[in-house]
C-alpha positions as CSV (number, residue, x, y, z in Angstrom):
1,M,23.2,22.8,28.9
2,K,20.8,25.8,29.1
3,L,21.3,29.5,28.6
4,V,19.2,31.6,31.0
5,I,18.8,35.2,29.6
6,A,17.3,37.5,32.2
7,V,16.5,41.2,31.4
8,V,16.2,43.1,34.7
9,Q,15.8,46.8,35.6
10,D,19.0,48.5,36.6
11,K,17.7,49.0,40.1
12,D,17.8,45.2,40.7
13,K,21.2,44.6,38.9
14,Q,23.4,44.8,42.0
15,K,21.2,42.6,44.2
16,L,20.9,39.9,41.4
17,S,24.6,40.0,40.6
18,K,25.6,39.5,44.3
19,R,23.0,36.7,44.8
20,L,24.1,34.8,41.7
21,V,27.7,34.9,42.8
22,K,26.7,33.8,46.4
23,A,24.8,30.8,44.9
24,G,27.8,29.9,42.7
25,F,26.4,30.9,39.3
26,R,28.6,32.8,36.8
27,A,27.0,35.4,34.6
28,T,27.8,37.9,31.9
29,E,26.1,41.3,32.2
30,L,25.2,43.4,29.2
31,A,23.8,46.9,29.3
32,S,20.5,47.1,27.6
33,T,17.6,49.5,27.2
34,G,13.8,48.9,27.4
35,G,11.7,49.7,24.5
36,F,8.7,51.4,26.0
37,L,10.1,53.5,28.8
38,K,13.6,53.7,27.3
39,A,14.9,52.9,30.7
40,G,18.2,51.3,31.6
41,N,18.2,47.5,31.9
42,T,20.8,44.9,32.4
43,T,20.7,41.6,30.5
44,F,22.3,38.6,32.3
45,L,23.5,35.6,30.4
46,I,23.8,32.6,32.6
47,G,25.0,29.2,31.4
48,V,23.9,26.3,33.6
49,E,23.2,22.6,33.4
50,A,19.5,21.7,32.9
51,G,19.1,20.6,36.5
52,Q,20.2,24.0,37.8
53,V,17.6,26.1,35.9
54,E,15.1,26.1,38.7
55,A,17.8,27.3,41.2
56,V,18.7,30.1,38.9
57,M,15.1,31.1,38.4
58,T,14.6,31.2,42.2
59,V,17.5,33.6,42.6
60,I,16.2,35.8,39.9
61,R,12.7,35.7,41.3
62,E,13.9,36.6,44.8
63,S,16.2,39.4,43.5
64,C,14.0,41.3,41.0
65,Q,10.9,43.1,42.3
66,A,8.2,44.5,40.2
67,R,7.2,48.0,41.2
68,E,4.8,50.7,39.9
69,K,6.0,53.9,38.3
70,T,3.9,56.9,37.1
71,I,5.1,58.2,33.7
72,S,4.4,61.7,32.5
73,P,2.6,62.3,29.2
74,M,4.8,62.2,26.2
75,S,4.2,64.2,23.0
76,P,3.0,62.2,20.1
77,I,5.6,60.6,18.0
78,Q,5.6,61.6,14.4
79,G,3.8,59.0,12.3
80,T,1.7,57.6,15.2
81,T,-2.1,58.0,15.4
82,E,-3.6,60.3,18.0
83,S,-5.3,57.3,19.6
84,S,-1.9,56.0,20.9
85,Y,-1.2,59.3,22.6
86,V,-2.1,59.5,26.3
87,P,-2.3,63.2,27.5
88,Y,-2.2,62.4,31.2
89,P,0.1,60.5,33.6
90,V,-0.1,56.7,33.5
91,T,0.9,54.2,36.1
92,V,2.7,51.2,34.7
93,Q,4.4,48.2,36.1
94,V,8.2,48.1,35.9
95,G,11.0,46.0,37.2
96,G,10.7,42.3,37.8
97,A,12.5,40.2,35.3
98,T,11.9,38.9,31.8
99,V,13.5,35.5,31.5
100,F,14.2,33.2,28.6
101,V,15.6,29.7,28.8
102,V,17.1,28.3,25.7
103,D,19.0,25.1,24.8
104,V,22.7,25.4,24.1
105,E,23.9,23.2,21.3
106,Q,27.5,23.7,21.9
107,F,29.7,25.5,24.6
108,A,33.4,26.3,24.6
109,H,35.5,28.3,26.9
110,F,38.9,29.3,25.6
């Protein structure tokens, strides 16, 4: 058995959730927050048999789109060096999905 952990942007959450259900996969959704942009994410926990991992990955790939976002300059954080401060707007890639697949040693459902 495998555990697929997918961290997706909140904008893609509904689409992914609906497509997982339609494909017959059950998932647990956890609210999470990104580290760099402090933006809302959703982390999906999806337990599947090893042979179903590629099918789940396809659903995730088709549901979560990367997009560009321009972020405004942020004031320097106390304790950081000035070289890490960018005083002008920066375009970064957001969205898509970050996916981990891990082996499950034991599974129980009570």
